[in-house]
DODO-850065 format. One record per residue: x, y, z of N, C-alpha, C, CB in turn; residue in one letter. Coordinates in steps of 0.001 Angstrom, whole numbers, plus 500000, padded with zeros to 6 digits. Glycine has a CB too. Layout:
<recs>
XYZXYZXYZXYZA...
</recs>
This chain:
<recs>
501854471706477473500999472288478511500318471161479299499932473247477882M500359471281480611499692470299481453498880471018482514500712469338482103K497802470351482937496979470934483989497746470929485307495647470165484131R497511471977486098498162472087487395497884470856488255497696473349488117L496651470331488201496278469188489035497064467923488673494785468920488907R497580467872487442498338466704487010499826466817487337498158466498485525D500231467980487860501647468230488129501964468370489612502085469471487410L500938468573490429501192468980491825500328468231492827500956470467491981C500782468270494079499987467874495238499487469127495935500814466987496216N498319469028496545497693470178497197497312469813498629496446470652496405F497382470780499516496971470563500905496318471827501436498181470158501792K495089471668501969494404472799502584494988473095503959492898472524502693N494766474325504447495406474784505671494710474364506949495504476245505646G495284474800508059494868474414509408493729475256509951496032474503510341L492909474624510776491979475312511661492547475241513075490541474681511588W492037476071513971492414475967515379492046474583515893491722477071516226T492968473954516626492770472569517054491793472416518203494074471977517446G491213471195518323490304470879519432490665469563520119488869470815518928S491380468667519410491740467367519976493182467393520464491544466241518935K493399466914521693494747466822522237495526465709521538494701466576523757L496848465817521443497682466914521967497687468113521019499124466427522198P497799469316521620497833470547520844499233471147520882496797471555521375L499609471760519773500882472473519675500605473936519382501794471854518579L501398474828519982501284476246519640502244476516518500501590477173520873K501698476857517323502519476990516113502314478349515452502189475870515118M503332478792514752503240480008513932502594479629512602504662480667513707R501504480295512290500690479914511136500629481078510152499259479496511578V501064480829508930501044481855507887499623482052507369501990481474506727L499259483332507168497932483688506666498089484561505417497099484430507762R496978484859504761497075485692503554497524487109503877495733485732502830N497380487539505146497886488859505527499413488903505546497344489252506896T500039487741505477501506487678505439502048487654504009501994486445506192D501152487631503020501576487663501617502019489080501253500427487187500674F503084489192500471503521490496499969503064490673498528505060490640500070T503091491907498052502613492200496703503485491580495620502541493689496498L504749491257495958505647490716494944505688489189494943507038491258495154D504788488553495707504695487103495627505541486353496637505073486670494280G505920487032497706506685486359498757505939486523500084508143486937498856Y506640486398501201506018486445502513506767487400503434505965485048503128L506036488024504342506649488791505414506358488067506727506116490270505443T507317488072507640507175487296508874507097488197510105508342486324509019F506708489467509897506699490438510992505545490232511963506637491833510435E504390489767511470503202489650512328502527488293512167502202490767512009N503317487245512152502765485901511983501994485502513241503894484873511683V500790484965513053499938484569514179500406483249514782498474484453513730A500159483090516079500396481821516759499058481265517221501375481995517963E498765480012516853497516479381517288497807477967517761496465479370516143I496879477417518535497007476038518980496405475116517931496323475832520354E497199474138517498496769473232516430496982471787516873497543473520515111V496252470896516243496412469477516537497726468980515934495208468658515989E498468468229516720499791467778516289499713467000514978500436466911517373E498742466111514862498634465293513648498342466142512417497543464239513816S497536467200512613497217468099511503498442468909511090496066469040511889Q499212469350512090500401470146511794501428469343511006501026470664513084Y501655468099511389502697467297510746502454467145509247502778465922511397L501197467214508840500868467124507413500927468488506721499479466517507235E501093469544507507500968470897506955502161471789507310499684471542507456R503299471187507451504509471978507656504899472662506347505672471088508178R505420473873506460505880474601505272507370474328505093505601476145505399V507739473906503892509126473575503577509665474558502533509240472111503066E510994474711502472511568475580501433511059475203500048513098475506501459P510765476222499242510267476084497865508786475722497780511067475040497143N508091475666498921506642475490498864505988476741498284506071475182500271D504849476539497626504035477640497112502740477674497909503751477481495574I502400478821498452501158478993499200500177479793498347501417479702500566L498944479324498313497891479932497493496793480489498392497302478900496493L496415481724498154495315482368498879493991481897498277495433483934498818E493223481132499063491937480599498584490757481472498969491722479205499124K490873482181500089489782483033500568490367484345501063488965482330501697S489585485404500954490040486725501394489760487755500326491536486709501733G490824488429499868490665489434498820489852490627499292490010488821497603G489495491484498350488713492687498636488148493188497313489584493797499346S487242494195497344486723494725496072487815495230495137485752495844496345P488957495661495705490036496196494872491182495215494674490568497462495480S491079494038495277492170493066495172491593491672494979493079493110496431Q491877491083493827491343489760493519491937488708494445491621489396492058A491195487626494614491681486485495365492647485684494480490496485597495855I493487484849495094494328483961494293495794484337494235493807483908492926G496254485184495185497686485491495225498476484237495595497978486635496236R499716484169495145500604483080495529501846483656496200500992482218494298V502436482857497101503646483276497808504646482126497784503325483708499278A505891482449497484506972481456497423507733481492498736507934481727496216F507857480336499380508489480270500695509973479974500555507814479203501571Y510806480837501128512260480692501038512905480500502409512862481909500355T512091480269503450512620480142504804513089478738505133511583480561505793G513152478447506423513644477156506912512509476154507084514382477337508237N512879474888507245511898473835507503511380473919508933512511472452507241S510152473406509114509592473182510454509411474450511289510472472237511200N509317475612510650509091476852511396507636477311511343509987477948510858E506930476962510261505587477492510047504651476409509521505628478675509073F503357476652509789502304475964509067501515477047508315501375475116510043S500298476729507857499521477718507096498044477573507445499741477546505558F497337478712507411495964478779507889494940478241506914495625480174508217G493687478230507372492613477587506608492196478357505361491419477401507487N492634479618505207492344480361503977493405480112502903492249481859504275F494358479238503226495526479014502377495573477551501936496830479402503123I496120477301500765496442475942500324497920475890499943495536475506499118A498526474747500172499930474543499793499995473783498480500704473776500902R500900474204497609501092473558496305502534473069496220500761474542495121I502714471795495889504050471227495704504091470430494409504444470333496905R505069470675493548505232469829492359505478468380492769506397470342491479P504889467452492037505094466028492310506524465621491962504084465170491514V507005466120490829508344465759490340509138467042490099508260464899489025D510031467389491034510790468627490914511915468541489888511358469002492250T512142467366489321513094467252488210512422467660486903513646465806488104K511120467473486862510345467852485681509842469288485770509167466903485499Q509434469700486988508829471020487200509498471684488399507283470905487422L510283472731488141510987473428489201510008474322489974512156474262488621L510027474270491319509043475020492118509020476521491824509324474814493581P510200477144491703510173478589491486509672478934490088511562479181491703K509936478073489131509376478299487796507854478223487860509932477263486777Y507331477213488579505881477095488730505316478326489412505517475837489525L505980478779490482505527480002491156505480481182490191506447480333492340W506507481308489342506540482424488385505338482370487455507844482399487562A504965481160487024503801481012486135502508481364486868503719479571485583C502362480885488109501139481148488866501044482613489278501079480253490104L502169483207489621502173484628489974501803485480488765503551485047490520N502331485122487608501991485839486376500508485679486055502848485333485198D499988484471486249498556484208486015497711485157486877498203482712486338F498114485327488142497383486233489030497541487680488589497863486071490472Y498777488099488293499039489491487927498292489889486659500535489713487737Q498056488917485769497334489200484525495814489116484689497781488235483444Q495347488933485936493914488899486199493264487553485972493240489897485361G494063486494485900493523485173485583492588484609486631494633484224485379G492730485031487895491886484466488946490540485167489085492610484522490254T490368486299488404489130487071488570487914486232488203489169488347487710V488019485463487114486885484640486678486675483419487563487089484195485246S487609483168488482487520481993489352487097482354490772488854481270489386L486742483615491004486392484033492357484895484236492499487128485312492724Q484406483992493712483005484202494013482861484634495455482186482936493740G481637484999495840481405485448497208481179486941497256482573485068498102G480707487408498414480399488822498587481375489465499565478954489004499076M481147489250500872481980489904501878483392489339501857481366489743503273R483491488003501775484783487338501632484800486624500302485052486345502801I485833486865499501485945486222498204486517484819498372486823487058497254L485986483881497605486465482505497627486906482094496233485376481551498154N487998481350496172488540480890494904487916479547494531490077480775494978L487528479399493281487106478099492753488356477227492641486374478244491352D488644476482493708489899475746493810489991474648492747490040475138495207F488878473968492505488897472913491488489132473502490100487578472119491509E488534474673489859488786475344488587490228475803488472487854476529488424G490796476270489596492188476722489615493125475574489263492552477304490994Y492812474388489724493674473227489448493713472865487962493194472022490251K492788473418487191492754473147485748493585474134484929491325473175485260N494238475090485610495130476012484899496166475204484112495835476993485899I496416475617482890497412474942482057498789475572482290497020475021480551K499761474745482606501121475196482883502047474774481743501624474627484234I502744475710481087503742475324480067504857474521480722504331476583479349P505319473487480052506330472614480643507537472501479708505737471212480937L508359473544479637509552473509478788510630472634479427510093474940478545P511726472375478727512840471618479316513350472296480584513989471469478301P513966471512481449514462472023482717515441473174482513515126470911483506K516259473107481464517234474172481207516539475505480928518136473794480023S515393475472480248514631476703479978514026477238481276513510476443478927V513502476333482100512970476747483393514062477426484228512387475534484151Q515249476852484225516363477429484981516748478797484456517567476506484938E516704478972483136517023480274482546515984481318482944517106480165481014Q514725480931482938513652481832483358513844482246484811512277481164483172I514155481273485675514376481567487096515545482525487270514633480269487886I516606482303486530517799483161486632517468484603486254518931482626485728E516745484776485152516419486126484696515442486821485651515827486077483284E514479486063486177513537486648487128514249487012488425512377485675487409I515203486179488854515985486484490059516785487763489876516926485322490403T517337487977488671518060489227488385517133490437488502518684489176486975D515902490295487994514923491385488080514578491663489541513639491038487279I514421490602490327514098490763491745515232491435492512513784489410492369E516466491132492130517600491772492782517621493267492458518921491106492348Q517323493582491214517227494993490816516101495691491580516991495114489290K514993494982491770513869495518492534514282495760493985512662494558492472D515002494804494569515460494937495956516385496139496119516179493660496407K517303496327495150518206497478495177517420498784495067519238497379494037T516418498790494186515578499975494024514789500296495274514635499788492868G514264499265495939513501499491497174514394500093498251512876498173497678Q515628499593498342516561500131499339516889501593499040517857499292499375A517087501915497758517367503299497371516162504192497666517737503379495873K514971503661497450513746504418497710513639504770499192512508503616497262L513927503816500057513895504068501505514927505133501877514164502757502297I516116505030501280517178506001501563516752507415501175518466505617500818E516166507563499987515743508887499527514611509441500390515299508824498061L513675508585500771512568509033501625513090509479502987511523507909501797K514089508767503494514693509173504770515387510529504641515699508108505251N516078510733503515516718512029503291515679513147503263517517512014501977Q514544512882502605513477513887502519512908514185503905512352513407501571L512720513125504680512190513305506041513134514147506889511958511941506715T514414513806506854515385514510507698515634515943507226516700513747507723H515411516189505936515610517534505405514753518547506158515283517573503907L513528518130506536512618519066507207512522518826508714511237518966506594F512739517599509154512635517336510594513856517833511347512448515847510848S514972518042510630516206518480511299516455519985511184517389517734510723D515483520739510709515666522189510549515828522866511908514471522806509789L516769523780511995517040524485513253517033525999513011518408524033513857N515823526565512990515643528003512774514635528533513791515166528299511311Y514610529836513994513552530411514841512189529990514286513666531982514905P511233529730515172509944529210514728508831530239514900509599527941515492S507746529999514183506559530858514243505346529932514294506482531853513002E504344530300515078503138529479515142502370529561513829502242529920516313K501809528420513439501079528363512174499928529362512142500549526956511937L499323529585513284498205530540513335498594531945512955497614530558514700G499892532288513022500369533606512622500772533661511154501537534011513482N500697532519510488501148532436509099500026532083508132502250531418508979L498904531590508652497857531083507762496491531222508415498122529612507391A495455531094507580494080531068508055493486529688507748493234532210507394E492415529330508452491847527994508350490360528063508012492062527222509656F489884527012507326488442526905507071488075525426506942488033527697505776K487080525012507725486585523638507625485883523423506288485625523319508791N485865522168505842485330521848504525483819521724504460485925520593504055G483332521371503272481902521273502973481264520064503658481685521190501463L480071520276504190479249519157504658478121518923503658478675519435506088N477858517678503358476801517323502396476342515919502726477304517421500901Y475206515522502156474696514162502377473942513705501143473777514100503632N473430512495501202472777511915500022471477512633499660472492510441500261E470949513439500563469713514178500276469982515561499691468886514315501540D471239515965499584471564517287499038471129517380497586473073517574499161S470653518565497184470089518735495832470684519927495099468581518896495912T471798520484495602472375521675494986473394521358493910473012522527496032G474418522185493817475441522043492777476172520699492869476448523186492876D476594520219491691477479519059491627478910519587491641477198518175490344L479666519189492668480976519795492912482043518705493018480951520658494203V483202518960492420484345518076492571485052518415493878485315518199491361T485302517386494711485899517633496022487131516763496239484876517378497130V488054517284497026489156516491497546488685515901498870490470517354497724V488677514574498960488234513901500176489371513166500853487114512935499866G489071512515501946490091511812502726490783510741501895489469511183503972V490031510054501036490616508968500235491680509468499262489525508245499463K491743510772499024492699511330498062494036511679498708492114512568497406D494156511454500012495409511799500702496429510674500544495149512078502207F496189509547501200497126508424501186498538508937501462497071507672499824L499498508558500603500871509049500775501194510187499804501867507903500580E500188510652499084500416511647498039500791513007498619499178511783497169N501685513716497900501976515106498276500890516023497731503372515545497748F500389515702496532499281516446495928498252515445495415499783517379494769S496975515821495380495940514879494933496013514624493433494557515406495296P495611513425493035495482513089491621494141513648491138495578511528491384N494177514694490320492947515383489913492030514498489088493285516626489125L492578513440488483491757512547487651490917511590488487492644511750486704D491248511448489767490557510466490611489607511085491621491560509634491337N489372512391491520488526513062492511487046512742492288488748514581492458L486288512819493367484868512472493345484004513716493163484475511741494637E482900513565492423481893514621492310480770514333493293481342514725490853D480346515358494063479271515178495041478236516278494871479830515177496486V477026515985495314475945516970495283475909517670496645474555516293494950R475965519015496629475976519776497881474639520493498074477144520797497891I474492521155499208473307521978499441473522523355498818473003522101500964D472659523756497875472738525080497282473926525250496346472804526107498360G474368526514496216475473526872495330476807526785496069475269528288494761K477863526515495329479199526489495918479664527930496144480204525711495002L479937528264497381480387529613497715481865529778497379480139529915499205K482253531008497049483652531301496720484588530903497853483823532787496404E484112531062499086484976530791500239485335529311500378484300531265501507S484599528440499672484878527006499733485653526514498511483578526231499861Y486007527417497611486764527016496425488253526976496740486489527978495248K488888525895496350490325525758496561491107526583495552490741524294496474L492283527009495951493199527752495089494551527030495070493358529233495580Q495322527216493993496684526682494009497439527200495231497435527062492712P498248526351495832499060526619497024498279526505498326499660527993496929E496992526110498256496282525767499484496834524444500027494741525669499230D496621524226501317497013522981501982495774522424502680498196523215503008I495570521111502592494469520464503306495020519502504344493538519720502324L494272519337505441494628518367506467493378517557506802495210519072507743V493548516254507061492424515414507478492056515776508909492773513893507359V490824516252509078490329516690510396489853515507511226489184517704510234R489081514615510609488578513440511320488298512339510316487301513778512135S488349511099510823488125509948509960487973508727510843489286509762508935N487302507689510317487175506451511073488509505805511348486294505488510343G489476506026510464490815505480510658491726506541511261491394504963509324S492213506280512476493110507240513133494398507408512345493429506789514564A494720506430511502495948506492510716495921507629509695496176505169510006N494721508073509319494606509130508309494499510528508916493403508870507434L494074510614510165493913511922510820495276512609510922493270511764512240V495302513905510557496541514670510652497438514578509435497296514225511831G496953513972508344497745513957507106497507515246506324497387512720506233R498556515748505678498489517005504927498713516729503436499543518026505461F498084517569502615498239517444501171498274518842500564497088516592500549I499044518990499484499282520306498868498514520406497554500805520541498627Y497818521503497365497085521725496111498015522458495154495754522543496351I498595521717494214499570522331493301498913523016492115500539521286492800D497723522519491708497023523173490593495535522895490703497569522683489220K494739523760490077493284523622490057492835523837488628492584524634491037V492173522836488032491770522935486629490348523463486465491888521582485962L489553523374487531488173523872487517487785524151488968487174522834486837K486528524601489176486073524816490547486260523534491349484589525269490576D486947523654492452487319522492493253487120522839494715488790522054492976L486516521928495477486303522167496900486870520993497699484792522369497210S486467520887498963487055519891499853486022519478500888488332520440500541Y486124518233501343485071517655502179485138518165503617485169516135502166S484038517968504335483939518412505717484833517656506674482544518297506172G485435516577506227486377515839507063487783516423506973486398514370506662F487909517528506248489216518167506089489132519650506467489725518008504633T490295520239506694490417521673506967491385522268505951490906521939508438I491010523428505405491893524128504465492811525076505229491067524909503405R494084525083504826495078526003505376495535526893504222496299525229506041I495389528191504375495793529129503314496706530189503934494534529799502628R497923530302503411498884531246503979498418532695503778500272531040503344T498686533529504766498366534961504675499558535804505096497142535303505547N500752535207504982501978535907505364503041535687504291502489535421506752S503795536723504013504881536609503041506132535990503656505212537976502465E506067535658504928507222535055505601507440533597505197507046535143507106K506394532968504652506488531528504419506027531180503005505652530759505457V506761530275502370506361529726501082505370528585501340507609529227500263N504210528587500677503187527571500975503673526124500797501987527797500092P504464525875499769504936524503499545505945524098500607505561524367498149K506830525032500975507764524779502079506973524462503343508705526005502312Y505910525224503578505075525009504756504485523605504757503957526051504817L503997523164503616503393521824503543504419520739503851502781521584502152C505632520890503320506689519919503634506918519861505144508010520287502902Y506959521022505788507170521050507237506023520370507987507324522496507720C504798520608507529503629520032508197503559518519508044502362520655507652L504182517984507006504119516538506749505161515739507542504308516276505266R505950516400508375506947515678509157506266514874510268507983516660509755T506941513816510685506391512932511716506202513664513035507299511726511920E507101514604513342507004515325514618505739516169514672508237516215514829S505376516811513561504147517605513534502934516686513676504054518431512223V502940515593512933501786514679512991501588514131514395501966513519512001R502679513749515037502566513241516406502072514309517365503905512705516882N502491515567517134502104516664518029500593516899518024502827517951517627A499947516659516871498513516950516784497635515696516834498228517708515511I498240514510516788497412513292516776497696512362517944497625512541515487T498626512727518835498930511894520000498714512700521273500386511358519935K498059512076522267497933512747523564499222512522524367496681512216524355D499376513153525530500626513019526286501002511574526617500523513800527560P500006510662526643500286509261526928500597508456525666499113508644527651Q500536509113524500500856508448523248499677507824522544501857507416523492G498469507942523106497280507382522468496845508254521296496131507243523486A496177507623520297495738508363519116494596509310519436495317507404518021N494679510536518912493583511502518967492799511364517661494115512986519175I491454511297517756490640510946516596490207512136515753489436510210517046K490537513353516188490172514515515372491141515661515634488718514961515666S491257516516514635492128517696514696491245518923514509493272517639513601V491530520011515250490742521234515082491657522421514779489899521515516349N491041523553514492491800524733514086492696525258515213490847525829513630Q492255525116516447493081525565517567494370524765517650492311525451518882T494256523463517462495445522594517478496393522962516349495040521111517362M495831523229515165496664523602514018497375524934514278495807523694512734L496670525875514878497244527203515115498507527152515963496225528095515787S498581526161516844499689526106517790500932525409517239499246525411519035S500846524815516042502004524135515460503115525140515202501619523408514151I504338524804515615505477525688515403506209525303514118506437525635516609K506424526310513266507058526103511966508450526739511975506184526700510820I509522525971511704510864526581511581510875527525510388511975525486511422P511382528750510591511182529790509584512487530502509215510168530805510085L513277529906508296514408530655507730513875531742506803515386529706506960P514766532585506269514283533597505336513771532920504071515400534616504997D513003533656503290512272533074502162513209532453501130511408534136501497I514396533038500912515342532469499954515876531119500427516502533436499721N516110531001501728516565529727502278515453528683502188517025529899503742E514218529112502380513091528190502204513069527624500784511757528902502512Q513308528501499802513310528055498396514451527083498129513422529262497447L515608527347498725516750526447498562516430525069499134518004527031499245T515858525039500316515480523766500964514423523054500131514950524011502410I513464523818499642512382523240498863512887522674497540511304524280498609M513855523370496907514428522861495653515108521511495865515435523868495076N515800521387497007516410520107497337515341519036497533517274520234498597R514249519404498200513147518463498413512537518019497082512066519100499302A512343518955496160511754518613494863512673517713494056511442519879494070E513999517917494184514949517031493503514843515619494071516399517565493647E514733515501495389514556514185496008513246513551495548514582514300497549L512187514358495454510892513850494981510994513329493544509820514954495067E511744514029492704511914513576491313512637512234491272512696514626490488R513682512095492095514404510827492149513509509710492673515650510960493026Q512708510017493677511769509030494226510760508596493163511032509607495456I510225509560492424509237509243491377509853508380490282508667510534490764S511098508671489912511762507888488869511958506438489310513116508518488509A512371506237490554512557504875491059511212504154491159513258504897492439I510169504866491604508842504245491687508373503769490316507824505232492277K508628504559489277508224504147487925508948502868487519508515505271486903R510228502779487856510980501560487547510418500372488320512475501748487873E510132500565489591509628499470490414508232499038489971509606499882491886L507429499983489506506081499652489029506124498741487807505311500928488694D507267498687487138507396497912485907507930496496486145508305498638484943N508191496153487411508816494862487710507969493693487225509060494732489204V506668493721487503505812492605487072505769492481485565504400492778487610N505797493621484857505829493570483388507122492932482890505679494984482796N508233493244483562509512492657483167509500491144483360510661493283483970E508914490692484472508813489249484711507929488590483654508253488971486121K506833489260483309505940488724482282506673488575480949504709489633482113E507485489588480607508216489542479343509215488381479303508945490863479115L509819488083480461510739486933480534509992485651480187511378486818481949V508820485462480795508037484259480515507624484199479051506800484207481409L507165485320478509506703485324477116507878485025476182506049486693476752R509041485572476473510212485380475615510581483911475486511398486161476160K510496483184476589510953481798476589509848480789476291511568481476477912H508581481199476439507504480223476335506643480365475090506642480320477528L506785481482474394505921481684473211506692481470471911505314483099473225E
</recs>
């Protein structure tokens, strides 16, 4: 075991330049880091930098980039990213540090990245972070991390096995995209006579409450429970204090549908979620609207799938010029047109959708285990 500082060279990132000559360069930031320890190049920033500073901070293949500042309350600082691109295309910003092994015959860069990525995934950087609004990494403390230094052949074996896991992950991600596309097209391509939602369901805005409320303590589905979920996770719901008693009319029932009415983030407005089960009295926040079917022409779950299509979301959240609309109301919901085959055909379509959902869930479980598989590779060879 050797300290990281005894094995590597380090370089802090660039600031915007002030001394001529200046170069306009693409600069990697922590927002370009991916969750799996690599980089995305879709939104790389361009800034003017001093030529002399850039020449010392070029990113080369096999470089490791370390996030020194940033993070969030839910995401620790200290992510690492392995660079697999070309030479002389990028530099890196001031929230980033570059790590390079001094002797790549003794310490292979990707093996080092695997160790540092595992250190982060296991929560090793949590004790090294400080700050309030922006988290900062104790860089000197980070340099004292102990790195196992097995023979080069063992490092190569570890890299090979981790690369196999990553290839499996890549295949799984591609399959996941394919299945999600199939699910999307299953409902967006329906060609049946349509009926307005207002003729199939009734609507009710959610509960309003504030920190001064002194009534019942009620479990509610809020905007944060939507995300990409089809149904809310009942274990993660929030309890809030409301004014007075919870009225029956505000209690959710199985097969209800909720939509985000308004939110600070336009990205969340117009999202729909399906209430598949209710274990106790459950309500919903004032930033949402409840949709409850009152017609036997439509299956509630089929209806929710239809409402979650991109075409419906765009219809209620985009104005004719394509700009985002910041709130949705009951009148807008009433006018949504729902393709309406007979009820048996709805069930057939829905069964296909549920089968796709099961396949998607199975692949997600496999992908969620990727970091554990990488950890097991390291433990197998190093312990």
